[in-house]
C-alpha positions as CSV (number, residue, x, y, z in Angstrom):
1,X,13.3,-6.6,12.2
2,X,15.4,-3.8,11.9
3,X,15.1,-0.8,14.9
4,X,13.0,-0.7,17.8
5,X,11.6,3.3,18.2
6,X,8.6,4.1,17.2
7,X,8.2,7.8,15.3
8,X,4.2,7.7,16.6
9,X,3.1,11.0,15.7
10,X,5.8,13.1,14.6
11,X,4.8,12.1,11.0
12,X,1.9,14.3,8.7
13,X,-0.1,11.5,8.1
14,X,-3.3,11.4,11.3
15,X,-4.7,8.5,11.4
16,X,-7.8,9.4,10.7
17,X,-6.7,12.2,8.6
18,X,-7.6,15.2,10.9
19,X,-8.2,18.4,9.4
20,X,-10.5,16.0,6.9
21,X,-13.7,17.1,8.3
22,X,-16.7,18.1,6.1
23,X,-17.1,20.9,4.1
24,X,-20.3,22.1,1.9
25,X,-20.5,19.6,-1.1
26,X,-19.9,20.7,-4.8
27,X,-22.4,19.5,-7.3
28,X,-20.8,19.2,-10.6
29,X,-22.9,18.9,-14.0
30,X,-22.3,16.6,-16.6
31,X,-21.0,18.3,-19.0
32,X,-21.4,17.2,-23.3
33,X,-17.8,16.0,-23.4
34,X,-17.9,13.9,-19.7
35,X,-19.8,10.7,-19.4
36,X,-22.2,10.3,-16.3
37,X,-19.5,7.8,-14.4
38,X,-16.6,10.4,-14.8
39,X,-18.7,13.8,-13.6
40,X,-19.3,11.2,-10.7
41,X,-15.8,10.4,-9.6
42,X,-14.9,14.3,-10.8
43,X,-18.3,14.6,-8.0
44,X,-16.5,12.6,-5.6
45,X,-12.9,13.9,-5.9
46,X,-14.0,17.2,-5.2
47,X,-16.5,16.2,-1.9
48,X,-13.6,13.7,-0.4
49,X,-12.0,15.5,2.8
50,X,-8.9,13.2,2.3
51,X,-8.4,14.2,-0.9
52,X,-8.4,17.7,0.4
53,X,-6.2,17.4,2.9
54,X,-3.6,15.5,1.2
55,X,-3.3,18.1,-1.5
56,X,-2.9,20.3,1.7
57,X,0.1,17.9,4.1
58,X,1.3,17.8,0.5
59,X,0.7,14.0,0.0
60,X,0.9,13.2,-4.1
61,X,-2.3,10.4,-2.8
62,X,-5.0,10.2,-0.8
63,X,-3.8,6.5,-0.2
64,X,-0.9,8.3,1.9
65,X,-3.8,7.8,4.5
66,X,-5.1,4.8,4.2
67,X,-1.0,3.6,5.1
68,X,-1.6,5.5,8.1
69,X,-4.2,4.1,9.6
70,X,-2.9,0.3,8.8
71,X,0.4,1.4,10.3
72,X,-2.0,3.2,13.6
73,X,-4.0,0.2,13.9
74,X,-0.8,-2.8,13.8
75,X,2.5,-1.3,14.2
76,X,4.2,-2.9,11.9
77,X,6.4,0.5,10.7
78,X,9.2,0.9,12.4
79,X,12.2,3.7,12.9
80,X,15.1,2.4,10.8
81,X,13.5,-0.3,9.3
82,X,13.6,-1.7,5.8
83,X,10.5,-0.8,3.5
84,X,9.8,-2.0,0.0
85,X,6.6,-0.2,-1.9
86,X,5.5,-2.1,-4.5
87,X,3.8,-0.5,-7.2
88,X,4.2,3.2,-5.4
89,X,3.4,5.2,-8.1
90,X,1.8,8.2,-7.7
91,X,4.1,7.7,-4.0
92,X,2.2,8.4,-1.0
93,X,2.7,5.5,0.6
94,X,6.3,5.5,-0.1
95,X,5.9,9.6,1.4
96,X,4.0,8.0,4.4
97,X,7.1,4.8,4.8
98,X,9.7,8.0,5.5
99,X,8.3,9.6,8.0
100,X,7.5,6.7,9.9
101,X,10.7,3.9,9.0
102,X,13.5,5.8,7.4
103,X,14.9,3.2,5.0
104,X,12.2,2.9,1.6
105,X,12.9,1.4,-2.0
106,X,9.3,2.4,-3.9
107,X,9.3,-0.1,-6.9
108,X,6.7,0.3,-10.4
109,X,6.4,-0.4,-13.6
110,X,5.8,3.0,-14.3
111,X,8.1,6.3,-14.1
112,X,7.7,7.5,-10.7
113,X,9.1,11.4,-9.2
114,X,11.6,11.2,-6.5
115,X,10.7,11.0,-3.1
116,X,13.0,12.7,-0.2
117,X,14.5,10.1,1.3
118,X,13.6,7.0,-0.7
119,X,15.7,5.0,-3.8
120,X,13.3,4.8,-6.5
121,X,13.6,2.2,-9.0
122,X,11.8,1.4,-12.3
123,X,10.9,-2.3,-12.5
124,X,8.8,-5.5,-12.8
125,X,8.4,-7.4,-9.2
126,X,8.0,-10.4,-10.9
127,X,12.0,-10.5,-12.4
128,X,14.9,-11.8,-10.1
129,X,16.7,-8.8,-11.5
130,X,13.8,-6.7,-9.3
131,X,15.0,-8.6,-6.6
132,X,18.5,-8.0,-6.7
133,X,18.1,-4.4,-7.2
134,X,15.7,-4.2,-4.0
135,X,18.2,-6.0,-2.1
136,X,21.1,-4.1,-3.4
137,X,19.7,-0.8,-2.8
138,X,18.3,-2.1,1.2
139,X,21.4,-3.7,1.5
140,X,19.8,-6.9,3.0
141,X,16.8,-8.3,3.9
142,X,13.4,-6.0,4.1
143,X,11.7,-5.8,7.3
144,X,8.4,-4.5,5.5
145,X,6.8,-5.0,1.9
146,X,3.7,-3.0,0.7
147,X,1.2,-3.3,-2.4
148,X,-1.2,-1.3,-3.1
149,X,-0.8,-2.5,-6.7
150,X,-4.0,-2.4,-8.5
151,X,-5.5,-3.4,-12.2
152,X,-7.6,-1.3,-14.2
153,X,-11.1,-2.0,-13.1
154,X,-13.1,-3.9,-15.9
155,X,-16.4,-3.4,-13.8
156,X,-17.5,-6.9,-13.7
157,X,-17.0,-8.1,-10.2
158,X,-15.6,-11.6,-10.6
159,X,-13.1,-10.4,-12.9
160,X,-11.6,-7.8,-11.7
161,X,-11.2,-10.1,-8.1
162,X,-9.8,-12.8,-10.1
163,X,-6.9,-9.5,-11.7
164,X,-6.0,-8.1,-7.7
165,X,-5.8,-11.4,-6.8
166,X,-3.3,-12.4,-9.0
167,X,-1.2,-9.5,-8.0
168,X,-1.4,-9.6,-4.5
169,X,0.4,-13.5,-5.9
170,X,3.0,-11.6,-7.1
171,X,3.7,-9.2,-4.7
172,X,3.9,-12.5,-1.6
173,X,6.2,-14.4,-4.3
174,X,8.3,-11.1,-4.3
175,X,8.0,-10.6,-0.4
176,X,8.7,-14.4,0.6
177,X,12.2,-13.6,-2.0
178,X,13.5,-10.7,0.5
179,X,11.5,-10.5,4.0
180,X,13.4,-11.1,7.4
181,X,12.4,-13.6,10.0
182,X,9.5,-11.3,11.8
183,X,8.6,-9.5,8.3
184,X,5.7,-8.3,7.6
185,X,3.6,-8.1,4.0
186,X,0.8,-5.5,3.3
187,X,-1.2,-6.4,0.3
188,X,-4.7,-4.4,-1.3
189,X,-7.4,-7.2,-1.9
190,X,-11.0,-7.1,-2.5
191,X,-13.8,-8.3,-0.8
192,X,-14.6,-12.2,-0.8
193,X,-11.6,-11.8,1.0
194,X,-8.0,-13.8,0.3
195,X,-8.6,-16.8,-2.3
196,X,-8.7,-20.1,0.6
197,X,-5.0,-21.5,-0.7
198,X,-3.3,-18.5,-0.4
199,X,-4.4,-18.1,2.6
200,X,-3.4,-20.9,3.8
201,X,0.2,-20.4,1.7
202,X,0.2,-17.1,4.2
203,X,-0.3,-19.0,7.3
204,X,2.1,-21.2,6.9
205,X,4.8,-18.6,6.7
206,X,3.8,-15.8,8.8
207,X,2.0,-15.9,12.9
208,X,-0.8,-14.2,11.9
209,X,-3.2,-13.0,9.0
210,X,-5.7,-10.4,8.7
211,X,-7.9,-8.5,7.0
212,X,-8.0,-4.5,8.0
213,X,-10.3,-1.4,5.8
214,X,-8.9,1.5,7.2
215,X,-11.1,4.4,7.4
216,X,-10.1,5.9,4.8
217,X,-11.2,3.5,2.1
218,X,-14.2,4.9,0.9
219,X,-17.2,2.7,2.2
220,X,-18.3,2.1,-1.5
221,X,-15.5,0.3,-2.2
222,X,-14.7,-3.0,-2.1
223,X,-11.3,-2.6,-1.7
224,X,-9.6,-3.7,2.0
225,X,-5.9,-4.9,3.2
226,X,-4.4,-8.3,3.9
227,X,-2.0,-8.0,6.7
228,X,0.7,-10.7,7.7
229,X,3.2,-10.4,10.2
230,X,5.9,-12.2,12.0
231,X,7.1,-14.2,8.7
232,X,9.3,-17.1,8.8
233,X,10.7,-18.9,6.2
234,X,9.9,-22.5,5.0
235,X,12.2,-22.7,2.2
236,X,14.8,-20.4,1.3
237,X,17.3,-21.3,4.3
238,X,17.5,-18.2,6.5
């Protein structure tokens, strides 16, 4: 892993989202042109302490606190480390990675606003071109590959699970092609855990694999985060 120092506690993202305390709840009436589900989403956003804290701290997404909390628990973002953030938009994770590690390449198929200290690339993680561009931007292999990618929800649990697991496999393919030995892979999954075949594959190429649900992940959300550490390449000849 590149770099050995830590910058713990110097970034804006506190592990538990300091300042994200309870406030009086805001109730939203269902407007004529707004569905009940949209009303519930809006009410949840307005009453979510992490949404308010992200805005106060200058983060572009409440998801910033998820990455901070994952790192506080597992400690994989190291000073001067080389970080890749896949599916980076709206770059909340990128902002935290810059604060805690330093050298970050953010990639998404959608346009992103720039982040000071990071390289933002428009590209598809499934392509060889994307992998080459990331390696060039990092000037070498990555120490950490992050993926908070998610497909639009269909409302059908099994379909949503399969879609998310498909994105995890894309991210893992990418990670195995760019990670340095000892590297870390972090990806969003849905409860029901990691598919057996994928978990077996991870255990062959990483020393430790775990599932973590950070406090900023809503209690009613099925999301978990897969954290695989200690990458040992099998077939790259590295």
